[in-house]
SEZABA-307015 format. One record per residue (C-alpha): residue number from 1; residue in three letters; y, z, x. Coordinates in steps of 0.02 Angstrom, whole numbers. Each point is the difference from the previous one (the first is absolute). Example, Ala and Ser with C-alpha at 12.3 -4.5 7.8 and 13.67 -1.06 7.14 Angstrom:
% residues 2
<1; 'ALA'; <-225; 390; 615>> <2; 'SER'; <172; -33; 69>> 
***
This chain:
% residues 423
<1; 'MET'; <629; 236; 932>> <2; 'LYS'; <-68; -158; 80>> <3; 'TYR'; <-180; -59; 9>> <4; 'TYR'; <-68; -66; 164>> <5; 'LYS'; <-159; -95; 39>> <6; 'GLY'; <-17; -36; 185>> <7; 'ASP'; <150; -103; 56>> <8; 'LEU'; <19; -90; -167>> <9; 'HIS'; <164; 84; -41>> <10; 'SER'; <76; -57; 165>> <11; 'ARG'; <-69; -176; -31>> <12; 'ILE'; <89; -4; -169>> <13; 'THR'; <162; 58; 82>> <14; 'GLU'; <-15; -132; 136>> <15; 'LEU'; <-39; -135; -127>> <16; 'ILE'; <150; 47; -106>> <17; 'LYS'; <108; -21; 155>> <18; 'ALA'; <-81; -169; 36>> <19; 'CYS'; <27; -56; -179>> <20; 'GLU'; <181; 54; 8>> <21; 'ASP'; <26; -97; 163>> <22; 'ASN'; <-97; -157; -43>> <23; 'GLN'; <-28; -2; -190>> <24; 'GLU'; <-156; -105; 29>> <25; 'THR'; <-116; -26; -148>> <26; 'GLY'; <-151; 52; 104>> <27; 'ASP'; <81; 166; 44>> <28; 'ILE'; <36; 37; -184>> <29; 'VAL'; <-182; -39; -44>> <30; 'GLN'; <-58; 120; 137>> <31; 'LEU'; <121; 134; -60>> <32; 'VAL'; <-63; -5; -180>> <33; 'ASN'; <-180; -1; 63>> <34; 'LEU'; <36; 154; 107>> <35; 'PHE'; <72; 92; -150>> <36; 'LEU'; <-161; -34; -96>> <37; 'GLU'; <-116; 45; 145>> <38; 'TYR'; <97; 157; 44>> <39; 'ALA'; <-5; 57; -181>> <40; 'ASN'; <-186; -35; -17>> <41; 'ASP'; <-41; 89; 164>> <42; 'ASN'; <95; 154; -58>> <43; 'ARG'; <-84; 8; -172>> <44; 'ALA'; <161; -44; -92>> <45; 'SER'; <-18; -45; -183>> <46; 'ASP'; <173; -81; -14>> <47; 'ILE'; <130; -83; 111>> <48; 'HIS'; <181; 18; -59>> <49; 'ILE'; <128; -122; 71>> <50; 'GLU'; <167; 64; -63>> <51; 'PRO'; <169; -85; 27>> <52; 'LEU'; <139; 123; 44>> <53; 'GLU'; <184; -35; 30>> <54; 'ASN'; <-16; -14; 189>> <55; 'ASN'; <-185; -35; 34>> <56; 'ILE'; <-173; -15; -76>> <57; 'LEU'; <-111; 154; -12>> <58; 'ILE'; <-191; -10; 15>> <59; 'ARG'; <-97; 146; -75>> <60; 'PHE'; <-188; 26; -21>> <61; 'ARG'; <-80; 106; -134>> <62; 'VAL'; <-141; 99; 81>> <63; 'ASP'; <-99; 128; -100>> <64; 'GLY'; <127; -12; -139>> <65; 'LEU'; <157; 32; 104>> <66; 'LEU'; <126; -126; 68>> <67; 'HIS'; <39; 0; 187>> <68; 'GLU'; <131; -101; 91>> <69; 'VAL'; <-77; -117; 129>> <70; 'VAL'; <139; -111; 67>> <71; 'ARG'; <161; -91; -45>> <72; 'TYR'; <49; -179; 35>> <73; 'PRO'; <166; -96; -10>> <74; 'ARG'; <54; -77; -166>> <75; 'SER'; <13; -168; 88>> <76; 'LEU'; <-192; -10; 1>> <77; 'HIS'; <-28; 49; -181>> <78; 'ASP'; <13; -172; -80>> <79; 'LYS'; <-131; -68; 120>> <80; 'VAL'; <-116; 149; -30>> <81; 'ILE'; <17; -24; -188>> <82; 'PHE'; <-32; -186; 17>> <83; 'ARG'; <-159; 32; 100>> <84; 'ILE'; <-67; 128; -124>> <85; 'LYS'; <39; -114; -148>> <86; 'ILE'; <-96; -141; 84>> <87; 'MET'; <-150; 114; 28>> <88; 'ALA'; <4; 64; -180>> <89; 'HIS'; <26; -173; -78>> <90; 'MET'; <170; 45; -73>> <91; 'GLN'; <154; -105; -32>> <92; 'THR'; <95; 1; 165>> <93; 'ASP'; <164; -60; -78>> <94; 'GLU'; <5; 137; -133>> <95; 'HIS'; <105; 150; 51>> <96; 'ALA'; <66; 69; -166>> <97; 'ALA'; <-162; 34; -93>> <98; 'ALA'; <-146; 119; 24>> <99; 'GLN'; <-159; -81; 66>> <100; 'ASP'; <-180; 56; 21>> <101; 'GLY'; <-136; -77; 108>> <102; 'ARG'; <-147; 39; 110>> <103; 'PHE'; <-95; -64; 152>> <104; 'GLU'; <-150; 41; 108>> <105; 'TYR'; <31; 53; 180>> <106; 'HIS'; <-128; -12; 140>> <107; 'HIS'; <25; 130; 135>> <108; 'GLY'; <-134; -17; 133>> <109; 'GLU'; <-184; -34; -26>> <110; 'GLY'; <-67; 72; -162>> <111; 'ASN'; <165; 80; -49>> <112; 'THR'; <74; -85; -152>> <113; 'PHE'; <113; 77; -130>> <114; 'ASP'; <96; -60; -152>> <115; 'VAL'; <188; 22; -9>> <116; 'ARG'; <93; 11; -165>> <117; 'VAL'; <184; -44; 17>> <118; 'SER'; <146; 48; -112>> <119; 'ILE'; <176; -64; 37>> <120; 'LEU'; <149; 67; -97>> <121; 'PRO'; <185; -43; 19>> <122; 'VAL'; <103; 156; 39>> <123; 'THR'; <182; 31; 46>> <124; 'ASP'; <-20; -40; 185>> <125; 'GLY'; <-126; -142; -11>> <126; 'GLU'; <-184; -21; -45>> <127; 'ASN'; <-111; 154; 6>> <128; 'ILE'; <-183; -28; 46>> <129; 'VAL'; <-149; 113; -34>> <130; 'MET'; <-171; -53; 61>> <131; 'ARG'; <-155; 93; -62>> <132; 'LEU'; <-149; -9; 119>> <133; 'LEU'; <-169; -8; -87>> <134; 'ASP'; <-147; 11; 119>> <135; 'SER'; <-147; -55; -106>> <136; 'HIS'; <-129; 28; 138>> <137; 'THR'; <37; 166; 83>> <138; 'HIS'; <99; 102; -125>> <139; 'ARG'; <-130; 6; -136>> <140; 'TYR'; <-43; 165; -81>> <141; 'THR'; <-154; 52; -95>> <142; 'LEU'; <-12; 121; -145>> <143; 'GLU'; <-85; 121; 119>> <144; 'ASN'; <138; 8; 131>> <145; 'LEU'; <155; 10; -111>> <146; 'GLY'; <6; 189; 16>> <147; 'LEU'; <-78; 48; -167>> <148; 'ASN'; <-92; 165; -13>> <149; 'GLU'; <-181; -13; -55>> <150; 'LYS'; <34; 54; -180>> <151; 'ASP'; <139; -128; -27>> <152; 'TYR'; <-99; -135; 89>> <153; 'GLN'; <-146; 26; -121>> <154; 'LYS'; <118; -5; -149>> <155; 'ILE'; <72; -169; 52>> <156; 'LEU'; <-172; -68; 44>> <157; 'GLY'; <-66; 53; -170>> <158; 'ALA'; <145; -85; -90>> <159; 'ALA'; <-23; -158; 104>> <160; 'LYS'; <-183; -11; -50>> <161; 'LYS'; <39; 1; -186>> <162; 'PRO'; <-18; -172; -81>> <163; 'HIS'; <167; 11; -91>> <164; 'GLY'; <159; 100; -11>> <165; 'MET'; <151; 18; 114>> <166; 'ILE'; <34; 72; 172>> <167; 'ILE'; <187; 19; 33>> <168; 'THR'; <82; 46; 165>> <169; 'VAL'; <177; 68; -9>> <170; 'GLY'; <140; 43; 119>> <171; 'PRO'; <162; -72; 71>> <172; 'THR'; <13; -162; 97>> <173; 'GLY'; <-93; 9; 166>> <174; 'SER'; <-109; 148; -46>> <175; 'GLY'; <-166; -90; 22>> <176; 'LYS'; <-39; -42; -182>> <177; 'THR'; <-56; -178; 33>> <178; 'THR'; <-100; 53; 153>> <179; 'VAL'; <-105; 115; -110>> <180; 'LEU'; <-29; -144; -122>> <181; 'TYR'; <-60; -111; 142>> <182; 'THR'; <-122; 133; 62>> <183; 'ILE'; <-71; 13; -177>> <184; 'LEU'; <-18; -190; -10>> <185; 'GLU'; <-89; -1; 169>> <186; 'LYS'; <-119; 133; -65>> <187; 'LEU'; <-38; -97; -159>> <188; 'ASN'; <-6; -174; 75>> <189; 'SER'; <-174; -74; -16>> <190; 'PRO'; <-79; -167; -52>> <191; 'GLU'; <-49; 75; -168>> <192; 'VAL'; <179; 23; -65>> <193; 'ASN'; <150; -113; -26>> <194; 'ILE'; <158; 83; 67>> <195; 'MET'; <169; -78; -34>> <196; 'THR'; <176; 57; 44>> <197; 'ILE'; <180; -39; -43>> <198; 'GLU'; <116; 63; 138>> <199; 'ASP'; <179; -10; 62>> <200; 'PRO'; <-28; -34; 141>> <201; 'VAL'; <-182; -22; 52>> <202; 'GLU'; <3; 114; 151>> <203; 'TYR'; <-179; -18; 64>> <204; 'ALA'; <-128; -133; -34>> <205; 'ILE'; <-169; 69; -54>> <206; 'GLU'; <-149; -116; 16>> <207; 'GLY'; <-87; -24; -166>> <208; 'VAL'; <150; 57; -104>> <209; 'GLN'; <104; -127; -95>> <210; 'GLN'; <181; 50; 34>> <211; 'THR'; <152; -72; -88>> <212; 'GLN'; <180; 11; 62>> <213; 'VAL'; <138; 30; -128>> <214; 'ASN'; <119; -149; -4>> <215; 'GLN'; <154; 27; -108>> <216; 'LYS'; <60; -179; 26>> <217; 'LYS'; <-161; -65; -78>> <218; 'ASP'; <5; 133; -137>> <219; 'LEU'; <-155; 81; 76>> <220; 'THR'; <47; 180; -36>> <221; 'PHE'; <-111; 153; -1>> <222; 'ALA'; <-18; -15; -188>> <223; 'ASN'; <-35; -187; -3>> <224; 'GLY'; <-116; 11; 150>> <225; 'LEU'; <-96; 144; -77>> <226; 'ARG'; <-13; -92; -165>> <227; 'SER'; <-82; -146; 92>> <228; 'ILE'; <-112; 112; 104>> <229; 'VAL'; <-83; 78; -152>> <230; 'ARG'; <-57; -175; -48>> <231; 'GLN'; <-85; -22; 170>> <232; 'ASP'; <-148; 114; -40>> <233; 'PRO'; <50; 143; 118>> <234; 'ASP'; <-93; 163; 21>> <235; 'ILE'; <137; 87; 100>> <236; 'ILE'; <186; -38; -8>> <237; 'MET'; <135; 59; 118>> <238; 'VAL'; <179; -7; -61>> <239; 'GLY'; <119; 27; 146>> <240; 'GLU'; <124; 96; -107>> <241; 'ILE'; <29; 41; -183>> <242; 'ARG'; <186; -40; -15>> <243; 'ASP'; <28; -35; -184>> <244; 'GLU'; <-61; 26; -176>> <245; 'GLU'; <-93; -165; -10>> <246; 'THR'; <-99; 27; 160>> <247; 'ALA'; <-41; 179; -52>> <248; 'ASP'; <-63; -59; -170>> <249; 'ILE'; <-114; -135; 72>> <250; 'ALA'; <-66; 117; 137>> <251; 'ILE'; <-40; 139; -123>> <252; 'ASN'; <-87; -119; -119>> <253; 'SER'; <-100; -77; 143>> <254; 'ALA'; <-59; 174; 49>> <255; 'LEU'; <-55; 30; -180>> <256; 'THR'; <-98; -163; -12>> <257; 'GLY'; <-127; 20; 139>> <258; 'HIS'; <102; -23; 160>> <259; 'LEU'; <37; 121; 140>> <260; 'VAL'; <187; -15; 31>> <261; 'ILE'; <87; 75; 151>> <262; 'SER'; <188; -1; 20>> <263; 'THR'; <155; 91; 63>> <264; 'LEU'; <147; 81; -88>> <265; 'HIS'; <162; 77; 64>> <266; 'THR'; <-2; 184; -48>> <267; 'ASN'; <26; 159; 101>> <268; 'ASP'; <-165; 85; -40>> <269; 'ALA'; <-164; -30; -90>> <270; 'ALA'; <43; 83; -166>> <271; 'THR'; <162; -99; -22>> <272; 'THR'; <-106; -159; -15>> <273; 'PHE'; <-38; 33; -183>> <274; 'PRO'; <179; 22; -64>> <275; 'ARG'; <48; -151; 106>> <276; 'LEU'; <-130; -110; -87>> <277; 'THR'; <57; 70; -168>> <278; 'GLU'; <178; -54; 44>> <279; 'MET'; <-72; -176; 21>> <280; 'ASN'; <-49; 9; -184>> <281; 'VAL'; <-186; 22; 33>> <282; 'GLU'; <-78; 105; -138>> <283; 'PRO'; <-55; 173; 64>> <284; 'PHE'; <-176; -19; -73>> <285; 'LEU'; <-21; -163; 99>> <286; 'ILE'; <58; 86; 161>> <287; 'ALA'; <-119; 144; -31>> <288; 'SER'; <-145; -119; -32>> <289; 'SER'; <28; -115; 147>> <290; 'VAL'; <62; 100; 152>> <291; 'ASN'; <-142; 78; 100>> <292; 'ILE'; <94; 70; 148>> <293; 'VAL'; <175; 7; 77>> <294; 'VAL'; <25; 17; 188>> <295; 'ALA'; <172; 55; 58>> <296; 'LEU'; <31; -8; 188>> <297; 'ARG'; <125; 9; 142>> <298; 'LEU'; <-15; -37; 185>> <299; 'VAL'; <31; 134; 132>> <300; 'ARG'; <5; -26; 188>> <301; 'LYS'; <-154; 58; 96>> <302; 'ILE'; <16; 113; 151>> <303; 'CYS'; <-44; -96; 158>> <304; 'ASN'; <-176; 49; 54>> <305; 'HIS'; <44; -27; 184>> <306; 'CYS'; <135; 134; 5>> <307; 'LYS'; <-46; 115; -145>> <308; 'GLU'; <28; 184; 31>> <309; 'SER'; <-15; 156; -105>> <310; 'TYR'; <136; 130; -10>> <311; 'ILE'; <60; 152; -97>> <312; 'PRO'; <145; -47; -116>> <313; 'THR'; <174; 52; 57>> <314; 'PRO'; <105; 120; -106>> <315; 'ALA'; <103; -150; -59>> <316; 'GLU'; <-157; -92; -57>> <317; 'ILE'; <-65; 156; -86>> <318; 'GLU'; <163; 9; -98>> <319; 'ILE'; <-16; -182; -51>> <320; 'ILE'; <-177; 32; -63>> <321; 'LYS'; <52; 159; -91>> <322; 'SER'; <144; -90; -83>> <323; 'ASN'; <-123; -122; -81>> <324; 'GLU'; <-95; 106; -125>> <325; 'LYS'; <-134; -131; -35>> <326; 'VAL'; <-31; -35; 184>> <327; 'LEU'; <-17; 187; 33>> <328; 'GLU'; <-119; 18; -147>> <329; 'HIS'; <-108; -146; 58>> <330; 'ILE'; <-9; 64; 180>> <331; 'SER'; <-53; 171; -65>> <332; 'THR'; <-137; -79; -107>> <333; 'ILE'; <-64; -112; 141>> <334; 'THR'; <0; 136; 133>> <335; 'ALA'; <-64; 139; -115>> <336; 'GLY'; <163; 97; 10>> <337; 'LYS'; <23; -5; 188>> <338; 'ASP'; <169; 61; 63>> <339; 'ILE'; <113; -150; 35>> <340; 'SER'; <60; 76; 163>> <341; 'GLN'; <-181; -9; 63>> <342; 'LEU'; <-34; -174; -68>> <343; 'ARG'; <-38; -134; 129>> <344; 'LEU'; <82; -166; -40>> <345; 'TYR'; <-4; -164; 96>> <346; 'ARG'; <125; -123; 72>> <347; 'GLY'; <8; -143; 123>> <348; 'ALA'; <79; 43; 166>> <349; 'GLY'; <46; -183; 31>> <350; 'CYS'; <-85; -120; 120>> <351; 'ARG'; <-3; -182; 53>> <352; 'VAL'; <-129; -43; -133>> <353; 'CYS'; <114; 55; -143>> <354; 'GLN'; <161; -53; 89>> <355; 'GLN'; <53; 184; 11>> <356; 'THR'; <8; 19; -189>> <357; 'GLY'; <-149; 117; -21>> <358; 'PHE'; <-67; -111; -139>> <359; 'SER'; <-117; -149; -2>> <360; 'GLY'; <-48; -88; -160>> <361; 'ARG'; <7; 61; -179>> <362; 'VAL'; <-120; 75; -126>> <363; 'GLY'; <6; 19; -188>> <364; 'ILE'; <27; 157; -100>> <365; 'PHE'; <-73; -16; -173>> <366; 'GLU'; <5; 61; -179>> <367; 'VAL'; <-149; -64; -99>> <368; 'LEU'; <8; 25; -188>> <369; 'GLU'; <-164; -34; -88>> <370; 'VAL'; <21; -34; -186>> <371; 'ASP'; <-122; 114; -91>> <372; 'GLU'; <-10; 41; -186>> <373; 'ASN'; <134; 135; 11>> <374; 'ILE'; <121; -117; 89>> <375; 'ARG'; <-36; -137; -127>> <376; 'LEU'; <44; 117; -141>> <377; 'LEU'; <166; 45; 82>> <378; 'ILE'; <41; -184; 29>> <379; 'THR'; <-37; -41; -183>> <380; 'LYS'; <115; 143; -53>> <381; 'LYS'; <139; -71; 111>> <382; 'GLU'; <11; 161; 100>> <383; 'SER'; <120; 7; 147>> <384; 'ALA'; <-49; -37; 179>> <385; 'ASP'; <19; 186; 42>> <386; 'VAL'; <-128; 49; -132>> <387; 'ILE'; <-121; -135; 57>> <388; 'ALA'; <21; 51; 183>> <389; 'ALA'; <-31; 183; -41>> <390; 'GLU'; <-162; -44; -90>> <391; 'ALA'; <-55; -113; 144>> <392; 'MET'; <33; 141; 126>> <393; 'ARG'; <-96; 122; -109>> <394; 'ALA'; <-145; -124; 9>> <395; 'GLY'; <11; -2; 191>> <396; 'MET'; <125; -136; 46>> <397; 'ALA'; <83; 30; 169>> <398; 'THR'; <184; -48; 2>> <399; 'LEU'; <82; -110; 131>> <400; 'LEU'; <80; 154; 78>> <401; 'TYR'; <-162; 98; 5>> <402; 'ASP'; <-95; -143; 82>> <403; 'GLY'; <141; -18; 125>> <404; 'VAL'; <-1; 185; 44>> <405; 'VAL'; <-189; -8; 25>> <406; 'LYS'; <25; -143; 124>> <407; 'ALA'; <138; 98; 88>> <408; 'VAL'; <-106; 157; 17>> <409; 'ASN'; <-148; -99; 68>> <410; 'GLY'; <109; -88; 129>> <411; 'THR'; <13; -176; -71>> <412; 'THR'; <189; 8; -29>> <413; 'THR'; <142; 127; 2>> <414; 'ILE'; <71; 113; -135>> <415; 'GLU'; <172; -79; 26>> <416; 'GLU'; <-71; -174; -29>> <417; 'VAL'; <-86; 55; -160>> <418; 'ILE'; <156; 85; -67>> <419; 'LYS'; <104; -155; 38>> <420; 'VAL'; <-121; -126; -76>> <421; 'ALA'; <-61; 101; -149>> <422; 'GLY'; <181; 33; -50>> <423; 'VAL'; <-5; 189; -13>> 
***
């Protein structure tokens, strides 16, 4: 599938031909600029420039999925790499080592976005991935993330506490850091000192003191956090708890009068507690410090311009019936309505969504509030399954349940929820 925005795709194709014929520096600059502008115009989060045996492949990640855009001759690749390295302040004569950099790109009046660049040597050359970070237009708020009212109030309540921990969990690219930023935006005021240690700093927040991890200068999460607690903070954001030392300092900070928010790589909310235990944090300290855990995934939203309702086909009904939990959740949400009479939603495909039927993404959430019963189970080193069962008994909606709710109400599709929630 290819993404088109006016005649931009044809302009890229023409410019590639011009570059191949002339190999002028100005043409290469224009070509790289067009890649960036085309990606930004089509809501891409990443640009992949991948060397293959016979040519170079350009792919954009849009709404979480990669799509081929165009290919260009290998003869141009060295010049494209050189241009991107110049823009990202990298070493242009280094071809055998991984490099990271970033730059700010101005695309028309009032349209500026940051670009994070990663270059890695691979078998057929240097592979480039550029992450587009639009700090002005792609901001979210806690209110528009897709939380239901109950979960929104839980997170808001935890954020208003003067101390303790809020942890967001999920795989890479699931929106964990975005949730942390929305919480910081909510809490940001002249009356509090908010400090962060991040890798990387994705968005600048006015009034928040943000620190970038720098391994070369020995500024790690642990060392940075150790320094931050001496800076009289009220609220601390730790981009990620990666190791035992960072976990220990973060937990102790939460116990000594600071609100600490951070991320962790786990599959669901309940697995957070065994994961922290594996980092040699004492269970009673975890139980005393963690206020709430937010697990999340991102699902594609049905395009509002071409959304249509329909009765599921026999094949779709079989898919639903083959997933016991999905079937159970649909029955609960629809008060036992027959699946064959259920109206679901999909995108028919239009110019707005580039014929995909989807436009944008929304979160599905699992919000585990740590109450007295959960604290007792954590202290007893109970398994994640036992903790999850108690949280559900207390009213926690699972990732799958929240996803099915969004599918039934027309925000996304059942297929998307099943794929993302891993059923």
